N, C-alpha and C positions, 0 to 999 in steps of 0.2 A: 737115870730112871726116875729119880724123885722129881728132878726138874721137868722131865717130860709129862709126868702125871700132873704137876702143878699147872703146866701150860694147857693141858687138856681140860682141867678143871676150870681154868680161867676162860677158855673158849666156850665151854658149856654154859657158864654163867653169862657170857656176853650174849649168847643166843637167846637165853631165857629172859634177858633184860628187855628185850623188845616185846616179849609176850606176857610177862607178869603184870597182873592187875589186881588191886584190892577188890573184894566182892562187891562193895558198894558202887564201883565204877565199871563193873565187868560188862554190862550190856552196852554202855556207850562206847567204851574203849574197843570192844570187839567190832563194833560198827565202823570205827575209824580205821582199825587194821584191815577190815574187809575193803573199805574204800581205797585204802592206800596200796593195796596189793597190785602190782604191775605198773605202778606210776614211776615216772622218771622225775626226780627232784633236782632242780638246778640250784646249787649252793654257791652263792657269790661270796667269796672269802679271799682275804688278803693272801698273796701267794709269794711273800718275800723270804720264806724260810723253808728249806727242804725238809726239815724234821716235821714241821706243821703239815706240809703237804702229804708226807708219808702217813701222818696220823689220820688225816682226813680220808686217805685211801683205805686205811684199815677200817675206819668207820663204815665206809662204803661197802666193804666186803661183809661186815657183820649184818647190816640192815638188808643186804641182798639175800644172805643166807637165811635169815629168820623171817623176813617179811616180803620177799620178792620186790624190794624197792631198789631201783637203780639211782644211786647218788652220784651226780656229776659236779665236780668242783668247777666253778667258773672263776679262773684266777684273776684277781684284781691287784693293780698297783696301789690303789687307794680306795677305801669303802665308798667315798663320795661318788665313784663312778656308778655304782649300783643305785645309790640315792638319786643321782641325776636321771638314771634310766627310768626309774619308777615315776619320778616327777613328770618326765617327758611323756610317758605312756598315759598318765592321767590327763595331761594337756591334750593328747591326741584322741581321748575318749576311749582308750583301750582298757575297759574296766573289768574284764573277765578273762583275758587270755594273755596275762603278763608273762614276761620271760624270766622273771626272778621269783623263786619259790621260797628261798631261805637266805638270809643275810647274816653274816657275822658282823656285829654292829655294836656300838655304844657311843656315848657322849653326844657331840654335835650332830652326828648323823642320825642317831635315834631321835633327837630333838626335832630335826628338820622334817622327818617323816611323821612323827607323832602329831606335831602341831598342825600339819596339813591334813590329818586324818587318812593317811595312806598306809596304815598298818592294820592287819587283821587281828581281831581279838575283842576282848581279852580271851586268851586261849590257854594259858599255863595251867589253870585249874582243871583242865581236861586231861593233863598229862599225869599218869600214875606217879612218876618219879619226882614230881614237884613236891610231894610229901616228904621227901628226903633232904630237901634244900635247907641249909643252915640260915634260918630266918633271924638268928640273933646277929648276923653280920648284915648291917644296913646296906652295904654295898651291893647285896644280892636283891634289895628292894628298891633302891634308888640308883639311877644312872646319871652321874654328874649332877646330883641334887634333884633330878626329875623323877617322880614316882614311876616305877615300871608299870604298875597297875595291870599286870597280866598281858602286856603287849610285847614282851620279850622274855626269853627264858635264859637263865645264867648257864654258863658252862666252863668258864675259866676265871681265875683270879689273877690279879697282878699287883705289884707294888714297886715303886721306883727304888732302885739300888745303884750302887757304882761298882764297876768291876775294874781291877787294876792288876798290873803285872808286878808281883812282889820281887821278881828278879832284878828289877831296876829301880823301883821306889819302895820304901819301907813305910812311909807315912803319907796318908792322903787326907784331904780336907774332910772333916766331919760335920761341917756347918757351911751354909751358903756363903757367909761373909768371908770365909777363909779361902775361897776359890781363887780370886785374883792374885793373892800373895803366892799361893802354891803354883799357879800357872806362871807366874813371873819367875819363880825358882826353876821351873821345868818348862821352858818355852816350847811350844809346839807339840806338847805331849798329851794334850786333852782336846777332845772335840765332842760334839753331839750332832744328831742328824738335823737336817734342814727343818725349818719350822713348818713346812707343809706336811711333814711326818708327824704322827701323834707323839712319838717319843721326844722329838725336838721341841714341840710346844709344851710338852709336860715338864721338860727341864726349865723353861721360862716360868711356868706356873709354880713349880717348886721354889724357885728364886723369889718370886713375888710373895708367896706365903711367908717367907722368912723375913722379907724386907718391908712389907707394908705394916703400918702400925696397928691396923685392925683387920686381921685376916678374914673375919667373918664377912667382910664385904664381898669376898670372892665366891661365897655361897649363894649370892643373889645375882640376878641378871645385871649385866653391865649398864651403868648409867653414863651416857655420853658426857654429862656435865662433870662427873667425878673421874673419868678415866685418865686424864692427863695428870691429875694430882696423885691418884693412886699408884700410877706406874712410874712416876718420876724417880723414885729410889731404884727401881729395877734398871732403868736405862743408865743411871749414873754408875751402878754397879757393873753393868755389862760393858760400859765404855772402859772401865779399868781392866776387865777380863779379856776383851776382844783382842788386843794386840799380841797376846801370848797364847792364843788358841792355835791349833793345827792350821798351817797355811795362813797364819795371821787373821783368822776369822773371815777370810774372803771366800773360802770354799768349805762345803760341808758334805759328809756322806749322805747318801739318799735315804738310808734306813738303818735300823739296828744291825742286821746282818752285814751291811756295808761297813759300819764302824767296827764290827767284830773282825773283819778282815784286816783292818788297819792295826788292830791290837795284835792279831796273829802275826802279821808281817813285821811288827816292831816299829811301825810308824808313830804309834801313840802308846801311852802307858795307862790311860785312865778314860773310862767312858761310862755313860749311864745305861741302864738296862731296865726294863719293866717286868723281868722275871727273876725273882730271888734265887731260883734254882737254875737259871739259864746257863750260868758259867759252868756249873757242875755237869749239866747235860752236854755243853759244848766240849768240855774236857773228855767226857765219855765217848763223844763222837770223833774226837781227834781234831776239832776245830779250834781249840785254844790250848796253850801250853799248861802243864800241870802247876806252873808257878802263879797262876792267877788266883786272886782272892776277891771276895765280895763284901761290901760294907753298906750299911744304912747310914743315915745322918742322925746326929744326936737328938734332935728335936722332932723326929718323925719324917716320914715321906709320904707322898701321895700314893694312894692305892685305889684300885677300882675293880670292877667285874666286867668281863666280856659276856655278851649275850648273843643269842640268835633271835631274829624276828622274821615274821612272815608278811610280805607285802599284801595289801588288800586285794589285789587283782591276780594273785597266784592261782593258777588252775589246779594246783596239786597240794592243796592245804592239808589234806589228810596225810600224805606222805611226809610233808614238812614237819608235821606234829610228831610223827613217829620218829623221825630223825632227831628232833629236839629232845624227845623223851629218851632216846638212847644215849645222847650225849650227857644226860643226867644220871645214867645208870652207874652203879658202883664199878662195873667192869670198865666202862669208858673213862670214868673219873680216875680210877686207879692207874690205868695205862697212861693217861695224860700226866699224872703226877709222878710217874716213874722217870728218873733222870736219863734212863736209856732211850726214852722216846721224846718227852717234852720237859717234864719237871714243873713243880709248882703246886701250891695248896689246892685242895678240893673245895668245891662250892657246897659240898654235902655236909650234913651233920653226921659225923661217923657214929655217934651214939645211937642213931636211929637204925643202924644197919644190923643185919644178922651176923653171927660169928663167922660164917663162911665169907660173907661180903667184906667184913672187916679185915679178914686174912688177906684179901687182895691188895690192901695197902700195906706195903712193907714198912717196917719201923723206920720212922723219920728221925735219923740222927743227923747232927750238924755235919755237913760235908766240909772238907777243907777248902772247897772251891766256891760253894754256894754261900748265901747270906746266913749267918747264925740267927736262930729264931729269936734270940734276945733283941737283935737289931731291928726286928720287924714289928715290935709290939705296939708301937704308936703309928697308927695309920691315919693320914690326913685325908679327908674326903675330897674328891675331885671337885674343882671349881665348877660353877654353873657353866653349861656348854657355851654360853655367849662369850665367855672370856677367851676360849681357845682361838676362836675366829678373830676377835679384835686384837689379841696379842700378836697373832701371826701377821695380820695386816700392818700393824704399827711397826713391828720389827722389820718387815720388808721395806716400808717406806723410809725408815731410818738408815738401814744398812745395805740395801741392794743398790748397786751402782746404776 
């Protein structure tokens, strides 16, 4: 009975999350709600994780119940698909009737659209729930060093961690320099996703952070004249690691969920993840064994925020803003943070919430499967978005047959 009442209360708060507005914004937001009513919003989002797909389906039910908005997920293998679509529509002169209303986006993909002027905005200050965002966390204000400037709204946080199966290994590397020796002692038991995947290239960026004498260079755009010198220690390190990777570094899983299956099946014992609570959520869902553990690295790991953005030619901008606002609501953030659904820290400043809203966030104790909070205290800023593309290209030239 108590649990049922709690769920009913959470559902009520979820519905109100779409409708609440501070008095100073009341007139403008009610106009946006009126325009949004009856709209169908096409949400282009990576669809490689069944739990994420289920969460987006839950969001769709909430915004339909409260605001008569139909949210349809357009499943993507890579966010670049949506970016290419918007760019192609601009080239074709389709400036008012685009097919993408909302994109789950960050990093190089945000940079690609923003520098071409293909995003609608600034719009975030028109969202009532923007006032709840944790602005002390610079990752909510800068996307891979690029100022967000109101052109995308935060909704998820992430930080690189490493998940391992403690039934087979007791000690894992806690620094990048230790990976080659560990892999040599445990041949074939570590891998990471292909570099076309954001997690794969993030692993290379993490290594470069540790290996370059001046990590601050990564926070600036790549200079062609310096690229070979800056990355030389990375390739020397990787050449020592590669022979001992899963399948000798000749094949790589396509994504995080794909490498998770390798861990579940016992093909590997160690993998990177971009969700500190991801292993805990996977154990809860029966996708990983209870023997898994999660660690950070001694000198910190890369962290970032995921955002949603609205293309300049979306015909349903009002509906897209209502969805973006709901994703920032305490109800949506609390559900996303619950390891039964997704797991992970909120982008909100919990101190700004009411007592009832704070109650939606269960006490966050260290899980035996997720990363301990002490391991996440040092967050390294994502490199400038130009580095991801150049690193992936250079890796492919060097290591693709």
